[in-house]
C-alpha positions as a printed Julia matrix, in Angstrom:
201×3 Matrix{Float64}:
  88.37  116.74   72.59
  89.36  114.16   70.0
  88.76  110.54   70.82
  92.1   109.07   71.87
  92.88  105.79   70.06
  94.2   104.5    73.37
  90.68  104.46   74.78
  89.52  101.68   72.47
  92.74   99.76   73.04
  92.31   99.75   76.82
  88.56   99.16   76.61
  89.38   95.95   74.74
  91.85   94.85   77.44
  89.66   95.58   80.47
  88.17   92.09   80.84
  91.59   90.39   81.09
  93.58   93.23   82.67
  93.66   91.83   86.22
  95.17   88.59   84.93
  98.26   90.47   83.71
  99.33   91.1    87.3
 100.76   88.1    89.14
 100.75   87.52   92.89
 104.44   88.44   92.79
 103.64   91.76   91.07
 101.05   92.55   93.73
 103.52   91.67   96.49
 106.12   93.99   94.93
 103.51   96.72   94.53
 102.65   96.43   98.21
 106.31   97.05   99.1
 106.45  100.06   96.77
 103.25  101.53   98.2
 104.9   101.2   101.63
 107.49  103.71  100.36
 104.81  106.26   99.49
 103.86  108.32  102.49
 100.19  107.33  102.73
  98.47  108.19  106.0
  95.0   107.8   107.4
  92.46  110.35  106.22
  94.23  111.24  102.96
  92.37  111.92   99.73
  94.35  110.19   96.99
  93.96  110.48   93.23
  94.86  107.34   91.23
  95.37  108.43   87.6
  94.94  105.81   84.9
  93.66  103.48   87.62
  92.75  100.69   85.19
  90.73   98.06   87.03
  91.87   99.34   90.43
  95.09   97.39   90.99
  96.24   99.94   93.62
  92.85  100.48   95.27
  93.06   97.86   98.0
  96.6    98.83   98.99
  95.67  102.52   99.17
  92.2   102.28  100.72
  93.45  100.18  103.63
  96.04  102.84  104.4
  93.74  105.89  104.16
  91.04  104.17  106.21
  87.4   105.14  106.53
  88.21  108.84  106.95
  90.14  108.97  103.64
  89.18  108.45  100.02
  90.79  106.91   96.94
  89.49  108.37   93.68
  90.4   106.42   90.56
  90.35  108.07   87.13
  90.5   106.24   83.82
  89.53  107.35   80.33
  88.6   103.77   79.41
  84.96  103.41   80.44
  85.36   99.61   80.51
  88.33   99.85   82.89
  86.52  102.38   85.1
  83.38  100.24   85.26
  85.39   97.14   86.15
  87.29   99.04   88.85
  83.98  100.18   90.29
  82.66   96.6    90.33
  85.91   95.24   91.81
  85.97   97.69   94.72
  82.47   98.61   95.96
  83.78  100.34   99.09
  82.73  103.6   100.72
  86.27  104.97  100.57
  86.76  104.28   96.84
  85.21  106.15   93.95
  85.87  105.81   90.22
  85.47  108.51   87.57
  85.58  108.0    83.82
  87.68  111.0    82.79
  90.84  112.05   80.97
  93.99  113.16   82.82
  94.17  116.12   80.42
  90.9   117.5    81.77
  90.21  116.42   85.35
  86.69  117.11   86.68
  87.88  118.16   90.14
  88.24  121.44   92.04
  91.62  123.05   92.62
  93.73  121.86   95.56
  91.51  118.86   96.35
  93.97  115.98   96.8
  96.69  115.11   99.32
  98.51  112.84   96.87
  98.34  111.63   93.29
  99.75  108.41   91.91
  99.9   106.95   88.41
 100.69  103.24   88.2
 101.45  101.63   84.81
  99.74  104.53   83.05
 101.87  107.67   82.65
 103.68  106.34   79.57
 100.29  106.08   77.83
  99.22  109.68   78.5
  99.12  111.33   75.08
  99.75  114.83   76.47
 101.92  114.43   79.53
 102.55  118.18   79.96
  98.85  118.95   79.96
  98.24  116.08   82.4
 100.92  117.39   84.77
  99.46  120.89   84.77
  96.06  119.36   85.62
  97.62  117.26   88.4
  99.28  120.42   89.74
  95.89  122.17   89.71
  94.02  119.49   91.68
  96.78  118.73   94.21
  97.1   120.65   97.45
 100.33  122.66   97.92
 103.05  120.35   99.24
 101.29  117.22   97.95
 103.34  114.56   96.18
 102.78  112.96   92.77
 104.26  109.52   92.09
 104.77  107.79   88.73
 105.16  104.07   89.2
 105.94  101.1    86.95
 107.16   97.6    87.84
 109.75   97.93   85.06
 112.55  100.31   84.19
 111.84  102.93   81.52
 113.93  100.84   79.1
 112.07   97.6    79.88
 108.77   99.42   79.47
 109.74  100.94   76.1
 110.92   97.52   74.87
 107.67   95.86   75.95
 105.5    98.49   74.25
 107.61   98.23   71.13
 107.05   94.45   71.15
 103.29   94.83   71.58
 103.27   97.35   68.73
 100.19   99.1    67.39
  98.73  101.95   69.42
 101.21  101.61   72.3
 104.35  101.02   70.22
 105.8   104.47   70.92
 104.42  104.9    74.44
 107.36  105.54   76.72
 108.36  107.46   79.78
 110.14  110.78   79.29
 113.89  110.77   79.89
 114.91  111.93   83.37
 115.88  115.37   81.99
 112.62  115.71   80.07
 110.6   114.73   83.11
 112.47  117.18   85.34
 111.69  119.96   82.83
 108.02  118.94   82.69
 107.79  118.9    86.47
 109.46  122.32   86.75
 107.06  123.79   84.18
 104.07  122.52   86.2
 105.01  123.8    89.67
 106.66  120.62   90.93
 109.96  120.46   92.78
 112.01  118.02   94.93
 112.07  115.6    91.99
 113.43  112.13   92.68
 113.66  109.49   89.95
 114.5   105.83   90.54
 114.88  103.9    87.28
 116.15  100.35   87.71
 115.29   96.92   86.28
 111.96   95.95   87.81
 111.07   99.39   89.18
 110.48  102.92   87.96
 109.47  105.39   90.64
 109.41  109.13   90.12
 108.3   111.54   92.83
 107.74  115.28   92.76
 106.17  117.67   95.24
 103.63  120.33   94.32
 105.1   123.77   94.96
 102.25  126.11   94.03
């Protein structure tokens, strides 16, 4: 697999990444995670986990009988996430969403926070997410910005991420349908993007 230019970009940001999220962001995230149906004992996959921003919120909800597995293709991000959250119910894997090193039908839920726009092959990633999710499991795409706000920010940053954006609602619905997902719900408002789909395999 070719080395994705994004890897180097995110490796370089890993040290400062946590500082980009304010206390207000984390408070808002907590409210959004309340909307996801997370219950004790769940095995949750956090795709593009970065330094583990969602880990604490998720691991408290799944408890000691559950597990949160973070995946990031930036080794620096993955290592920092591992250092940040040395808990028994958290594990971190350095891997690419296009080629997940997990067995079929392993996870009760998958979530991607502030990452899906950066996936270079979203269709391939969705078919992998479909493969590793249990039937009836939900996948959530989450950003603390609307798709428009996100595209404008990436355009401002420029470089590698300049053209990183979320698919349009129609495009995303098509992608979900092609990868065995149904019951698609997309919320796209200033300050919050939340897409949900349920695995129908």
